[in-house]
C-alpha positions in Angstrom: -13.5 -18.5 1.1 -11.2 -21.1 2.8 -11.7 -25.2 2.5 -12.8 -26.4 6.1 -13.6 -29.8 5.9 -16.2 -31.8 8.2 -13.7 -33.5 10.2 -11.3 -30.2 10.3 -14.4 -28.4 12.3 -15.2 -30.8 14.0 -11.8 -31.2 15.3 -10.9 -27.6 16.0 -14.4 -27.2 17.8 -13.7 -30.2 20.3 -9.9 -28.1 20.9 -11.8 -24.9 21.7 -13.9 -26.8 24.0 -10.4 -27.7 25.5 -9.2 -24.2 26.2 -9.6 -22.5 29.7 -10.8 -19.4 29.2 -6.9 -17.8 29.9 -5.7 -19.7 26.9 -9.0 -18.6 24.6 -7.3 -15.3 25.4 -4.0 -16.1 24.7 -4.7 -16.7 21.0 -5.5 -13.4 20.7 -2.1 -12.1 20.7 1.7 -12.8 19.4 3.9 -14.3 21.3 7.1 -12.8 20.9 7.8 -10.0 24.0 7.6 -6.6 22.2 10.7 -5.9 24.4 13.0 -8.3 22.4 10.7 -7.5 18.7 12.4 -4.4 19.0 15.6 -5.9 19.7 15.5 -8.2 17.1 14.1 -6.0 14.8 16.9 -3.2 14.9 19.7 -6.3 13.6 16.9 -7.6 11.6 16.7 -10.7 13.5 12.7 -10.7 13.4 13.6 -12.2 9.6 15.9 -14.5 10.8 13.2 -16.4 12.5 9.6 -16.8 12.2 7.2 -15.2 14.2 4.7 -17.2 16.9 1.2 -17.0 17.3 -1.8 -18.9 18.6 0.3 -22.1 20.5 -1.2 -24.4 22.6 1.7 -27.3 23.8 -0.8 -29.0 26.2 -3.3 -29.4 23.2 -0.5 -30.2 20.2 -1.4 -26.9 18.7 1.5 -25.5 17.1 -0.1 -22.1 15.9 1.4 -19.9 13.1 4.9 -18.7 12.2 5.2 -15.5 10.5 7.3 -14.6 8.0 7.1 -11.6 6.0 7.1 -11.0 2.0 6.0 -10.4 -0.6 9.1 -9.6 -2.7 10.2 -12.9 -1.4 10.6 -14.5 2.1 12.0 -12.4 5.0 14.1 -15.6 6.6 17.3 -17.0 6.4 18.7 -17.0 2.5 15.6 -16.8 0.4 14.5 -16.0 -3.3 14.8 -12.3 -3.9 12.2 -11.9 -6.7 11.5 -8.4 -8.6 9.2 -6.3 -6.6 5.3 -6.6 -7.2 5.0 -3.7 -9.3 7.3 -4.8 -11.6 5.7 -8.4 -12.2 2.6 -6.5 -12.7 3.5 -4.9 -15.7 4.0 -8.1 -17.4 0.6 -9.5 -17.0 1.2 -12.6 -16.7 -0.9 -14.3 -13.8 0.8 -17.9 -14.7 3.8 -16.7 -13.6 2.1 -14.5 -10.7 1.2 -18.1 -9.2 4.4 -19.5 -9.8 6.1 -17.0 -8.2 3.6 -17.5 -4.9 4.5 -20.9 -5.0 7.9 -21.0 -5.0 7.7 -18.2 -2.2 5.2 -20.6 0.0 7.6 -24.0 -0.4 10.5 -21.2 0.7 8.6 -20.4 4.1 7.8 -23.2 4.4 11.5 -24.5 4.2 12.3 -21.8 6.8 9.6 -23.3 9.4 7.2 -20.5 8.7 3.2 -21.7 7.8 2.1 -18.1 7.2 3.0 -15.2 4.9 2.7 -11.6 5.3 1.5 -11.2 0.9 0.0 -10.4 -0.9 0.3 -6.5 -0.4 -3.0 -5.0 -2.5 -3.5 -1.6 -1.7 -4.2 1.1 -4.4 -0.9 3.0 -5.0 -2.0 6.5 -4.8 1.2 8.5 -3.8 4.5 8.1 -5.4 6.5 8.4 -1.9 4.0 5.7 -0.5 6.8 3.2 1.5 4.7 -0.1 0.3 4.4 1.7 -3.9 6.9 -1.3 -4.6 5.0 -4.5 -3.0 1.6 -3.8 -4.6 0.7 -4.0 -8.3 -0.5 -0.8 -9.2 -3.5 1.2 -9.6 -5.8 -0.4 -11.2 -8.6 -2.7 -9.1 -9.3 -5.5 -11.4 -5.3 -5.9 -12.0 -4.7 -5.9 -8.4 -7.7 -8.8 -7.6 -6.1 -11.0 -10.3 -2.8 -10.6 -9.6 -2.9 -11.4 -5.9 -5.7 -14.2 -6.1 -3.2 -15.8 -8.3 -0.7 -14.7 -6.0 -2.6 -16.8 -3.4 -3.3 -19.6 -5.2 0.4 -20.3 -5.9 1.3 -19.4 -2.1 -1.4 -21.5 -0.2 -0.6 -25.1 -1.4 2.1 -24.9 0.9 1.6 -21.7 3.4 -1.1 -19.2 4.4 -1.3 -15.9 2.6 -2.6 -12.8 4.3 -4.0 -9.8 2.3 -2.6 -6.5 3.6 -3.5 -3.9 4.2 -7.3 -3.7 4.6 -7.6 -0.7 4.0 -7.1 2.8 2.1 -3.8 2.4 3.3 -1.7 4.5 0.1 0.6 6.9 2.3 3.6 6.5 4.2 4.2 9.7 6.2 1.4 10.2 8.3 -0.7 6.4 7.9 0.3 6.4 12.0 -2.7 9.5 11.9 -4.4 9.7 9.0 -8.2 9.1 8.5 -9.2 8.5 5.3 -12.7 9.8 4.1 -14.3 7.9 1.4 -17.8 7.6 0.5 -19.4 4.0 0.7 -20.2 3.7 -3.1 -16.4 4.9 -3.5 -15.1 2.6 -0.6 -16.8 -0.3 -2.0 -16.1 0.2 -6.2 -12.7 1.3 -6.0 -10.7 0.8 -2.8 -12.1 -3.0 -1.8 -12.9 -4.7 -4.9 -9.6 -6.6 -5.2 -9.6 -7.3 -1.5 -12.4 -8.8 -2.1 -11.8 -11.0 -4.9 -9.0 -12.5 -2.9 -11.3 -13.3 -0.1 -13.3 -15.0 -2.9 -10.0 -17.2 -3.9 -9.9 -18.3 -0.1 -7.1 -16.2 1.2 -6.1 -17.4 5.0 -6.2 -14.0 6.8 -6.7 -10.5 6.0 -4.2 -7.8 7.7 -5.7 -4.4 9.1 -4.2 -1.5 8.2 -2.7 1.1 10.7 -4.9 4.2 8.7 -8.4 5.1 10.0 -11.2 4.7 7.7 -14.2 7.8 8.2 -13.8 8.2 11.7 -12.3 4.6 12.8 -9.0 2.9 13.0 -9.1 -0.1 10.4 -7.5 -2.5 12.8 -10.9 -2.0 15.1 -13.4 -0.4 12.8 -16.4 -3.1 12.4 -17.9 -1.7 9.1 -14.6 -2.9 7.6 -13.9 -6.2 9.6 -17.2 -7.4 10.4 -19.8 -6.1 8.1 -18.2 -5.9 5.0 -15.0 -8.7 5.3 -17.2 -11.2 7.5 -21.0 -10.7 6.7 -21.3 -9.5 3.6 -18.0 -11.3 2.0 -18.3 -14.6 4.0 -14.6 -14.3 4.8 -14.0 -17.1 7.2 -10.0 -16.8 7.7 -8.5 -14.6 10.5 -8.2 -10.7 10.7 -4.5 -9.8 12.5 -3.9 -6.1 13.0 -0.4 -4.6 11.6 2.8 -5.2 13.5 2.4 -2.5 16.9 0.3 0.0 16.9 -2.1 -1.4 14.3 -4.8 -1.0 16.6 -5.5 1.7 20.1 -8.1 -0.3 22.0 -8.0 -4.0 22.4 -11.9 -4.3 23.6 -12.5 -2.2 20.6 -10.5 -4.1 18.3 -11.7 -7.8 19.2 -15.5 -6.4 19.2 -15.2 -5.1 16.1 -14.0 -8.2 14.4 -9.9 -8.4 15.0 -8.6 -12.0 16.0 -5.2 -11.7 16.5 -2.8 -8.4 17.6 0.8 -9.6 16.0 3.4 -9.3 16.9 3.1 -9.2 20.6 0.5 -8.7 23.2 0.6 -4.5 23.6 -3.7 -4.1 24.1 -5.5 -7.4 23.8 -4.8 -8.1 27.7 -6.0 -8.3 30.7 -8.4 -5.6 29.6 -10.2 -8.3 26.9 -10.4 -11.0 30.2 -12.1 -8.0 32.2 -14.4 -6.5 29.6 -15.5 -10.2 29.1 -16.6 -10.5 32.5 -18.3 -7.0 32.4 -20.1 -7.5 29.6 -18.5 -5.2 27.8 -17.6 -7.8 25.2 -19.0 -10.9 24.5 -17.4 -13.9 24.8 -18.9 -15.3 21.9 -16.6 -13.1 20.1 -14.0 -14.2 21.8 -14.8 -17.6 21.0 -15.2 -17.2 17.3 -11.6 -15.1 17.4 -10.3 -18.3 18.9 -11.9 -20.9 16.4 -10.6 -18.8 13.2 -6.9 -19.2 14.3 -7.1 -22.7 15.5 -8.6 -24.3 12.2 -5.4 -23.6 9.9 -3.6 -25.3 12.7 -6.0 -28.0 14.0 -3.3 -31.4 13.9 -4.6 -33.0 11.4 -2.3 -33.6 8.6 0.1 -31.9 6.4 0.1 -30.8 2.5 1.8 -33.4 0.6 4.5 -32.4 -2.0 1.4 -30.6 -4.3 -0.5 -29.3 -1.5 -3.8 -31.7 -2.3 -4.4 -32.6 1.3 -6.5 -29.9 1.8 -5.3 -26.7 3.6 -3.6 -27.6 6.9 -0.3 -25.7 7.6 1.8 -27.1 9.7 5.5 -26.6 10.7 7.4 -29.1 8.7 9.8 -31.1 11.3 12.7 -30.8 8.6 13.5 -28.7 5.7 16.5 -30.3 3.9 14.7 -31.9 1.1 12.7 -28.5 0.4 15.8 -26.8 -0.2 17.5 -29.4 -2.5 14.2 -30.1 -4.2 12.9 -26.7 -5.0 16.1 -24.4 -5.9 16.0 -25.2 -9.7 12.4 -24.2 -9.7 12.2 -21.2 -7.7 15.8 -19.9 -9.9 13.5 -20.4 -12.7 10.7 -18.5 -11.5 12.5 -15.7 -10.5 14.7 -15.5 -14.0 11.5 -15.6 -15.9 9.8 -13.3 -13.4 12.3 -10.9 -14.3 
């Protein structure tokens, strides 16, 4: 579980009470226009600047600033580390923690406070497009490597464990329905996610595929019954980018807190669903609060990240670039 101090919780609750209903719903979707995102993706512009979400300038909420991973920060000029599947072959958890810390510093240097890593899916098919991004086919190793990476990264930046769950096929990922018995799901495909949740990961990304008949991004069994209720996860759940969900009302009701990178399904229909009694207002408040907590304007971490898990964007990046360049080079060379 993440560390939420009484001071942070009280301030987050105060901010929640200050939000208008429209602002609460606006928190639940990314702030980049879909058209702008698609144009940016075509020329890689989406990787040059962090993608924003959950900002409320009126209340001083600077929100979330997403940068992708996990072989290095996908923003500006950043260190390119060996891919996670190669790093996992070293069985060196201390080194993986150093890699995570280096990436956390670079994310902050580029204005980000939230990184799309670690990838925790079991490698089941060599043609899977994310094969190089995970740590292998053994749940224990994936969990321990992911936990080490998360410890390092979250000294400076929020981590995002992905893709929850059973995402191990590429060409049919938008349509495949993974049928799996509950005992197999929880003993084979989920323990590594739980290990990273226990380590205190700030966010979890749902997968594109379905599990047992329901899309992961709107799967109440996965997002609420298992992740939030049984495991006690108190961070936020985000969709995978574009078409990570198919029904915004059902997704929020099932436990999704944020649609990224833009408002596609979590839109005015969600507000109408609350008015019509189809979506509990308490669920919207819970989602908003989960997004407010990590961006509560109380403090920013020190150079060692010891002032609590507050991840506000930094005003200046020059001191980070110069100070940690040698450390990043040493970590990259060791990992290679």
